[in-house]
C-alpha positions in Angstrom: 1.9 11.4 -21.1 -1.7 11.8 -22.2 -3.9 12.8 -19.2 -7.1 10.9 -18.6 -10.3 12.9 -18.6 -11.8 14.2 -15.3 -14.8 12.1 -16.0 -12.7 9.0 -16.2 -11.2 9.6 -12.8 -14.5 10.4 -11.1 -16.3 7.5 -12.8 -13.6 5.0 -11.6 -13.8 6.3 -8.1 -17.6 6.1 -8.1 -17.3 2.5 -9.4 -14.9 1.3 -6.8 -16.1 0.1 -3.3 -14.7 -2.1 -0.6 -15.4 -5.4 -2.3 -16.6 -8.1 0.1 -17.0 -11.0 -2.3 -14.3 -11.7 -4.9 -14.6 -14.2 -7.8 -11.9 -16.8 -6.9 -11.9 -18.0 -10.5 -11.0 -14.6 -12.0 -7.4 -13.6 -11.9 -5.7 -10.3 -12.6 -3.8 -10.4 -15.9 0.0 -10.2 -15.6 0.2 -7.0 -17.6 -2.4 -5.4 -15.3 -0.8 -6.6 -12.2 2.6 -5.3 -13.4 1.1 -1.8 -13.7 -0.4 -2.2 -10.1 3.0 -3.2 -8.8 4.5 -0.2 -10.3 1.8 2.0 -8.8 3.1 0.8 -5.4 6.7 1.2 -6.3 6.1 4.8 -7.6 4.2 5.8 -4.4 5.5 9.1 -2.9 7.0 9.1 0.6 8.5 11.7 2.9 12.0 12.6 1.8 11.6 9.8 -0.7 12.7 7.2 1.9 10.1 4.5 1.0 10.1 2.9 4.4 8.1 -0.1 3.2 7.8 -3.6 1.8 4.8 -4.8 -0.2 4.2 -8.6 0.2 2.2 -10.0 -2.6 0.6 -13.2 -1.4 -0.6 -15.6 -4.1 0.4 -18.9 -2.5 -2.9 -20.6 -1.4 -1.1 -22.4 1.5 0.2 -19.1 2.9 -3.2 -17.5 2.6 -4.8 -20.4 4.4 -2.5 -19.6 7.3 -3.3 -15.9 7.2 -7.0 -16.5 7.0 -7.8 -17.2 10.7 -5.5 -14.3 11.6 -7.7 -12.0 9.6 -10.9 -12.8 11.4 -11.7 -15.5 8.7 -12.5 -12.8 6.1 -13.2 -14.5 2.7 -11.3 -11.8 0.8 -8.0 -13.3 2.0 -8.7 -16.6 0.2 -10.8 -15.5 -2.7 -9.1 -12.4 -4.2 -6.8 -12.8 -7.1 -4.0 -11.1 -5.2 -3.6 -10.3 -1.5 -1.1 -7.6 -0.5 0.4 -7.0 3.0 1.7 -3.5 3.4 4.6 -3.5 5.9 7.0 -0.9 7.2 10.5 -1.0 8.4 10.8 -0.7 12.2 13.2 1.8 13.7 14.4 3.2 10.3 18.1 4.1 10.5 21.0 5.6 8.8 21.7 2.4 6.9 18.4 2.7 5.1 19.1 6.3 4.2 22.5 5.2 2.8 20.7 2.7 0.6 18.4 5.4 -0.6 21.3 7.7 -1.4 23.1 5.0 -3.3 19.9 4.4 -5.4 19.7 8.1 -6.1 23.2 8.0 -7.5 22.4 4.9 -9.5 19.3 6.5 -11.1 20.3 10.2 -11.4 24.1 10.0 -11.6 26.6 12.0 -9.5 28.3 10.8 -6.4 27.4 9.9 -2.8 29.5 12.8 -1.7 27.3 15.2 -3.7 24.4 14.1 -1.5 26.1 14.5 1.9 23.9 17.4 3.0 20.7 15.5 1.9 21.9 12.3 3.7 22.7 14.2 6.9 19.4 16.0 6.9 17.5 12.7 6.4 19.4 11.0 9.2 18.9 14.0 11.5 15.1 13.9 10.9 14.9 10.2 11.6 17.0 10.6 14.8 14.7 13.4 16.0 11.6 11.4 15.3 13.1 8.5 17.1 14.0 10.6 20.1 10.4 12.0 20.2 9.0 8.5 20.1 7.1 9.0 16.8 9.3 7.3 14.2 7.3 4.1 13.8 4.0 6.1 13.8 5.4 8.3 11.0 6.3 5.2 9.0 2.8 3.7 9.5 1.3 7.0 8.2 3.5 6.8 5.1 2.2 3.3 4.1 -1.3 4.6 3.7 -0.1 6.9 0.9 1.0 3.8 -1.0 -2.3 2.0 -0.2 -4.3 4.9 -1.5 -2.2 5.1 -4.7 -2.6 1.4 -5.2 -6.4 1.5 -4.8 -6.8 4.4 -7.1 -4.7 2.8 -9.8 -6.7 -0.4 -9.4 -10.0 1.5 -9.9 -8.7 3.2 -13.1 -7.8 -0.3 -14.4 -11.1 -1.8 -13.5 -9.7 -3.9 -10.7 -11.6 -4.3 -7.4 -10.0 -3.8 -4.0 -10.8 -4.1 -0.4 -8.5 -2.4 2.2 -8.3 -4.4 5.4 -7.2 -3.4 8.9 -9.1 -6.3 10.3 -6.2 -8.7 11.0 -3.7 -9.5 13.8 -0.4 -7.9 12.8 1.6 -9.9 15.3 0.4 -13.2 13.8 0.9 -11.9 10.3 4.4 -10.9 11.2 5.1 -14.4 12.6 3.6 -16.3 9.7 5.4 -14.2 7.1 8.7 -14.0 9.0 8.6 -10.2 9.1 10.1 -9.6 12.5 13.3 -11.2 11.6 13.6 -8.7 8.7 12.9 -5.7 10.9 9.5 -5.3 9.4 5.9 -5.2 10.7 2.6 -5.4 8.9 0.3 -2.3 9.0 -2.6 -2.8 6.6 -3.6 -5.2 3.9 -5.5 -5.0 0.6 -7.3 -7.7 -1.4 -7.4 -7.2 -5.2 -9.3 -9.0 -7.9 -12.8 -9.0 -9.4 -16.2 -8.8 -7.7 -18.8 -11.5 -7.8 -22.1 -10.3 -9.4 -24.1 -11.2 -6.2 -22.0 -9.0 -3.9 -24.9 -6.8 -2.6 -22.5 -4.0 -1.6 -21.5 -3.4 -5.3 -25.0 -1.9 -6.1 -25.2 0.3 -3.0 -25.0 4.1 -3.5 -22.0 5.7 -1.9 -22.7 7.7 1.2 -20.4 10.7 1.4 -20.8 14.1 2.9 -21.4 16.8 0.3 -18.3 18.5 -1.0 -19.2 21.8 0.7 -19.3 19.9 4.1 -15.7 18.6 3.8 -13.9 21.0 1.5 -12.9 24.5 2.6 -12.0 26.8 -0.2 -9.9 29.7 1.0 
């Protein structure tokens, strides 16, 4: 792997902003979208459990249904791609077993070799469930994937807009998520900005590094 330059990273992050107006005629190329899907797939997660599903909504009819449940925000309709980040509710041992099986498939070895790991993961989930923080933990995990997706998009010159302004219960109903043991947490529109989006030219307002970074 050839690392990108520090200037490339900071330039991409300066360039990105929460895009309000997308060009509905401009679509993300398949090769670029494939890389962005992999960015989501490759997102890190606690114990590697990946407690999520990424629903990529390109069907205009489905988006029309989601539009009023997202406070009629235009990004839902106009962006090239619209992603709903969902998590598994009440994560259980069965999910851990699927993860262990995938580890064996990718890395080799046997399920028996991973007994200690499997038991540790299940024990952690059971403890989080008993303390009433399991679903909250999963919701926190999904934001790691969202951040990775948005950063990858910026590096590829793709605009994004993270969106919490929607009604999760209605999204879950429209997308049939509850029946799958899933619930929507956050969304993200992706595509290309319109030239007349006034927010694109605004300078970023951030606290100075010395105000938010403590070097010890």
